N, C-alpha and C positions, 0 to 999 in steps of 0.2 A: 588799541593797545593789545587786545586779545588776538587780533589778526597778526600783529607783529610777533607776539609770543609764539603763535603756531608756526609762523614762517621761520623764526630762528630755530625752533625745535626741529622742524623739517630739515633745514640745512644741516643742523648738528647730526641728525640721523644719517643723512647722506654722506657727510664727511666721515662719520664713524664707520659706515658700511665700506667706504673706500679704503680706510685704514685696515679694516678687517680683511678685505680682499687682498690687499697688498701683503699683509702678514702671512696669508695662506698660500702665497706663491712659493714654489721651491726655490731656495736660495741658489743652488747650483744649476738650476735649469729654469730661469724665470719665464720661459715661453710655454711651460707645461702647466696645465691646470690640475690641481689636486682634486681627485674625485670626491664627491660628497660623502661617499661611504667611508672614506678614510678620515675626512674632517669630522663627520658625525661620531665616529668611533671614539675619537679623542674627547669630544665634548660630552658624550654620554658616560664614558668611564671617569672623566675628571671634570665634572660640571662647574667647578670653581676655578678652572684653569684660565690664566690670562697670559698675555704676551706670547700667543701661540704662533710659532713659525714652523715651516716645513722645509726639508731639503730632500732632494731625490737620491735614493740609493740605486735603484734600477728603474729606468723610465717606464711608465705605465704599469709598474708592478709593485714597487716597494718604496716607502718614504720613512724618514726619521722626523719626528716632531719634537721640538724643544719648547718648553713652556714653564711658567711659574705656577705652582700649585700650593696655595696657602703660603707657608714660609719656605718651601723647598723648590729648588730648581730641578726640573724633571726632564726626562726624554723617553720617548716610546717609539717603537718601530711598528708600522701598520702597513698592511698589504691592500691590494686593490679591491678586495671583497669586504674590507672593513674589519679585519681581524688584527688585534694587537698581539704581536708575537713576542715582544720583549719590552720590559719596562725597567727604567733605571732612575735612581736618585743620584744627582751629581753632587759629589762631596770633594774632599781633599785628602791628602795623604795621611792625615791624622786618623781617619776612619779605617785605614788599611791594616789588616793583621800584621803583627811583628814579623812572622816568618815570611810573609809576602814581601815586606820591606827588605828583609835580609836577602831574599832571592834577587831582588832588583839591584841592590847595592853590590852584591857579590858578582853577579853575572854581567852587569852593565855599569862598570865604574865610570863615574863622571856624569851619569844620566840624571835627568831631573824629572820628577813626577809632574806631568802637566795637568792631568785631572784623573779623578777616580770616580767611576760609575758603579754604584751598588746595584746589582741586578736584584729585582724584587720578584717574589713568587706571585703568580696570577691571583688577583682578588684579595691580597693581603700585603703587609709590609715586611714580611720575612725576607731577610737577605739570603739569597741562594748563590751568590757569586760576585766577582768583581771584574770589571773591564777597566784596565789601567792604561792610559796613554802616557808614554814616557818619551822625552826628547833625549836622544843619544848625544854624546859629546860632539859628534860631527854635525849635529843639527837635524838629523833625520828623526821623524816621529814613528814609533811602532806601538802596537797594542799587545799587552800581556794579560792573559785570562787566568784567573784563580777561582777555585770553588769557595764555598763559605768558610772552610777551615783555613784558607790562605795557602792551600796547596796548588802548585802550578798545574793547569790543565794543558795550556798550549801557548805558544807565541803565535798570535793570530794575524800577523802581518810580516812584511819583509824585513828581517833583521840582518840580512846578508849585506856585507859591505858593497860599495859601488852604487851606481844610480838607481833610484827608485822610480824613475819616470817623472815627467812634468818638468817645469822650469827648474834649472839647477840640479836636476836629477833627483830631487827630494819628493816632489809630488804632493806636498802638504800632508796634513793629518790623514791617516787612513780612515775610511768609512767601513765599519765592521758590522756584520750581522751573521747570525747563526742559521744553519740549514739542516734539514734532515738527511739521513743517509741516502734516501731515494732521489734527492735533488742533486747529488754529486754528478759531475760529468761522467759519461760512460767510460772514458779512458781511465779515469781515476778508480772507478769501481772495479774495472777489469784488473788493474794493477794490484789492488788490495786483495781481490779474490784469488789471484794467482800466487801472490807471495804469502798471504796469511789465510789459508783456507779455514773456514769456520771461525773466523775472528768475531769478537764482540765490538760493536761500534760504541765509542765513547762520546765524541763530539766533533763537529765540523763547523768551520766558519769561513765566510767569504770576506776578503778585504779588497777594497778598491782604492788604489793609490796611484796618482799620476797617470791615469789611463790604463793601468795594469790591474788585471783581475786575478787574485791569487786564492788558493784553497788551502786552509790548514785543517788537517785531519788527524785525529787520535783514535787508535784502535787498541785492543788488548787481546792477548791470547796466552794461555799457559802461564799466568802470573808474571807477565811481562807487558809493558806498554810500548807502542810504536807511534812516533809522531812524524808527520810529513808536512812539507810545504810544497804544493804543486802549482804550476801555472795552469792556465785554462786548457792547454793541450795535453796535460797529464805529465809534463816533465817534472822530475823530482829536483827541487831547488835546495831542500834541506831535509835531513832525516835524523832521528835520534831514537835510542831505545834505553829502557831501564827495566831490569827484572831478573828473576831467577834463571830463566832459560837463555839469557844472552850469553854467548860464548865468552869466556874469561879473557881469551887472547885476541878478541876482536877490538879494533880501534873504534872509538867514537869521535865524531867530528863536530866542531862548533865554529860558527863564523867568528872571524877575528877582525875587530875594528882597529883603525889606526891608533887610537889612544891605548889599545891593549898591547901594542908592540913593546917588547922589553928593550931596555936601553942598549944592550949589547948588539941587538940586531940593527937598531938605528945607527950605532957607531960603525958597524960593518958596512951598511949602505952608504953612509957619509964618506967613508974611506974609499969605497969601491966606485962611486959615481960622483961626478961633479954636481949633478942634481938628479933627483928621482921623485916619482909620484907613486904613492901607494894605490894599488888597484883593488886587490881582493886577497883574502887569506883565510886560513883555518888553523885552529889548534887541534891536535889529536891526543886523545886521552884513553886510558884503560881503567875501567871500573872507578872512574872519578879521579884517577891520578894522571896529571898532565904529563905527557911524554915529549911533546915538541911542537914546532911551528912549521907551516908551509905557507909562503906568501908569494904574491906576484906584484912586481913593480915595473913601471915604465921609465925608461931613460933614453933620450935621444931617439925617439920613435921606435924603440925596440923594447920588448917585454922579456923580463927575466924572472925565473923562479928561484926562491931562496928557501933553504931548509935548515932547521937548527934543532938541537935538543934544548932542554930547559935551562942548561947552564952555559950554553955557548961554547962548550968544548968541541962540539961538531957544528960547523956552519959552512955552507957552500951553496953554489948556485950555478945556473946555466942560462943561456939565452934560449927562449922557447918560441919566440916569433919576432919578425922584423927582418930587415935586410942584413946580409952579411957585409961587414965593412960600413963605410959611410952611407947614410940614407939620403935618398934624393928628396928634393923639396916637394915632390908629388906623392910621397909615401905617407899615409895617414892610418892611424889605428883608432877605431871607434867602438866603444862598448855597446853591445846589443843584448836583447833579451833572448833566452833560449827558444821562446816561441817564434822568434823571427828568423831562426836558422832555416835553410832550405831543407826540403824533405829528404834529399839524398844524404844529408849529414845526419839527421835524426834517425833515419833508417839504419845507416851504418852503425851508429852507436848502439841502437837498440839490439841489433843482430849480433854485434861483436861482444858487447859488454853486458847486455841485458839489464842488470841492476847496477846503477851508479847514481851519483849526485853531481850536479853541475857546480863548479866553482866560478868559472868565468867564460863568457862568450864574447867574441869580438869580430868585427868586420874590418878587414885590411884592404885598402885601395892602393894599388901601385900603378900609377898612370891610369890606364884603362882596364887593368886587371883587378879582379876581386878575389880575395882569399878569406876563408872563414876559419877562425881559430877558436878552439875550445879547450878548456881545462876541466877535467872531471876527477872525482875520487871514487875508487872502487876497492872495497876491502882494505888492504894495507898499502895501496898504491895511489899516487897522484899521477894522472896521465894527461899529457898535452898532445893535441893533434891539430894539424892544419890541412885544409882542403882547398883545391881550386874551385872555380865556379862550374866545373863539369863533374865534380864529385870525386876526383882523384885525390888520394892521400899524398900530401907532399912531405910531411914530417910527422914523426911520432916519438915521444919520449916518455919513459916510465920512471918514476921516483919511488923507491921503496921507503915508506914512512916509518915502519916499525923499528924501534930500537930494542936490543936484547935486554930484558930485565929479569933474567933468571928463570928458574923452574917454578911453574905455577900450579897450585892444586886448590881444590875447594872442599869444604866440609859443611854438611847440612847442620843447621842449628836446632836446638831445643829452646823453649822459652827461658830456661834457666841459664842459657848462654848469653842473654842480653845484658850488656853492661848497665850499671845504674845510671850513667850519664844519658844513655839512649832512652832508658825508661823514663827519665825525667823529661826528655824532649817529647816523648809520646804523651805523657800526662799533661804537659802544658798545652799542646796544640791538638791532641786527638783524645779528648775525654771519652772514657768508656771503651778504649781500644782493646782489641784482642789479638794475640799472636796467631798468625796463620802458618808462616814458613819463613825460612831464612837461610842464608849461605854466608860462611866466613871464607874469604879468600886468603891464601898464603902464597908468598913468594920467597923461595929459598928458606922455607920453614918459618918465616917471619909473618905475623899477621899483617895483612895488607888492607882489607876493607870488609864492610858488612853490607849485605843487601837483605832487607827485611820487609816482609809483607804483613800488614796488619788489616784488621777489619773494624770499622766503626758503623754500627747499625747494619745496613745492607751494602755499605760502600767499602771497596778495597783501596788501600794505599800502598804504594811501593816506595821505600825510602832507602837511601844510600848514606853510609857513614864511613869515615876513615878509620884507621886502626885505633885512634885515640877516642873514638866515639863522637867526633865532631860531625855535624850535619853537612852533607855534600849536595844532595838533590832529593826531590820527592815528586812523584807523579800519582795522579788519580788513576786507578786501574779498573 
């Protein structure tokens, strides 16, 4: 009987060891063994952890571990030398600050919060931020990063319309981790140094989605913040600014998803085309005030740009790529990533336009001929260009996006100029705030908007409000 007990115990230990080994294999790369240093780091930091599983973020370099710790579901990111770089408690939308919820519902209508990860400070349970995965109305998952106050830090994955890579173009949930400034690709560091000399680094994140590696970076300078989404070659896929030194007459661009299209544009498209497919688009705003829309649609193997103001009083378009007249059965348009463009195209764009943001990149095949088509935005223009496979420019179109909105002036604020409604917002979400600087914008002598910089402890925050004191946007500076 004693021998039987020892035998059963031994078999149980073997089976338990097998389960443990299985659990410790990376989910997304089962052929890769997790190093003991990474496994031991989780076990030492969380000795009561159970149901431990690993998934690979970067092969032989970085892993995410998910596990149960007492009553909480947790995750941690650990590197190949056994250092835990990020720790999270997985919760739901109830634990998210109200201003963060407001940001999501306002900027991503129809989106659903998939999960909320509270980032914890090292060696204690203090919440220092939130990593929120949301599912957009189109089914694409993106990550939105907030600090502990619920203020937006960055969109840390691809919220641009169109394919995100992988099956169906979505690529599944993004895998996100933060990096230091020194770990950015040299092309990105060179771009930031050239455009924002002596800037202050705020945060950078890597997102891996559908085989695409993207870098989200936020920097600040002169009481303004600058956010970028780069691909791994340093191409700018998205950019945004907020602050006192942002030119008042400069347009700001934001990705436009299909569910954000106003009905009057849909009516125009339905009237103009027997059938159409939405490809990409942007809204353009001025100091938080929406000015208009610029979109790209495909119909009959041809692509068209459509531009409109906010009321539909101006709406028009043109064909920007595709055959003139009826298309042949061998003519195809395929969306590609900017990193997949030939070097002669990216060199031409860099030399000709220097600073721009990609809207759309496509590969056109016409029998045996290849044509590369790109749409970019620079300052107040949306520009469409096509190239043959030898680097010759075939077509180029420029659309002026800006609409006339009167004479604009700005006036610097004192703390006594802050309306009570805005003070109430600060008191609710930024306890202990102190006024630093602010600007009131006027159009034709009518108050248009507020940009206000406050300080809480050692942190700066830049916030925008409309003329009635309603919250528009906030960034950590």
